[in-house]
N, C-alpha and C positions, 0 to 999 in steps of 0.2 A: 787237461794237462797244460802246464805253462809253456809258452813259446819263447825260445831263445833266438835272438837276432844277433848275428855275428858280424862285426866289422873288422877289417875292411872288406871281407869277402862278400858280404851281403846275404850269406846263407841264413836260413831259418831252420829250426829244429824243435820238435815237440819233445819235452822231457817230463818224466814222471816226477811228482812231488817227492822231495828227499834225495833226488839224484844230485851228484856234485856237478858243478859247471864243467870241471875237467872231463868227467865221463861223458857229458853231453857233447862237448867240443870234439872229443875223439870219435864218438858215434856219428857226429855230423860230417866227419871226414876232414876236420881241420888238422893240420900238421903242427901240433904244439909240443914243445920240448918239456920233458920232466925226467928227472933222474932218481927221485926219492920214492917213487911209487905212491905219490899223493899224501905224504906225511908232513908237509910243510917244512921240510928240511933244506931243499935245494933252492927254492924261490924262482925256479925257471918258468913256472906257470903263472907268473905275474900278469894280470889283466887289469884293464880299467872297466869298472862296472858303471856304465853310462846311464842306464835307466833300470828301474825296478829294485833299487837299493832297499826299500822298506819291505819287499816281499821275499827276501832271502835270509838265510841264517846270519846271526850276528857274528862279528869278528871275535875269535878266541884270543886268549893271551899268547898262545903259541904262534898263531898267524901274525899278530901284531908285532911280536918280537922279530920274526923273520922279515917282515916288511921294513922294519926299522934298519935292517942291515943291507937293504937293496938300494942301489942308485936309481934315481928317476921315479921314485914313489910320489904319488900325489894323493889328494883327498878321495879320489875314486878308485884307488888301488886296492886290489884283493888278490888272494891266491886262489886260482880256479879250483884247486884240489880241496879247498876248505869251505867253499861257498855251496850251500845246499839250496835247491829250489824250494820255494813255497808254492803259492798258487798264482802269483802274478807274473806277467811277461817280463823278460829281462833282456837288456841289450848290453853286449860287452864288446870291447875292443881288444883283440888278441895282439899282444906285443912281441911274442917270441915265435919265430918260424924256423922250421928245419931247413 
C-alpha cells in the first residue's frame, strides 16, 4: 500500500490503491474542510502535491476548471477529493484547516 506523508503535521498513513487523498487525510485524522462531499465543486480540499505526482491519477477537466477559480493555486495544486492513489508514496501539504 502506498504511504501518504502529510505536511505540516508530519503524519504518515498507509492508503489502499484507488483511495482518494481526501479519504486518506480524513482517515489519518487530519482536519480538512470540504463542503461538496468530494465532488470538486467547493475547492476547499485544495492541497499541494509535493512528491509522488507521477504515481497518482491524472487531473480531470472538472478538477482543472475548479482549480482555475481558486486563489493561490500553483503548479503543485490538486483537489484532494479528486486525486486517487496509485502504488507510489505521496507527500502533500494540507492548506485548509478547521
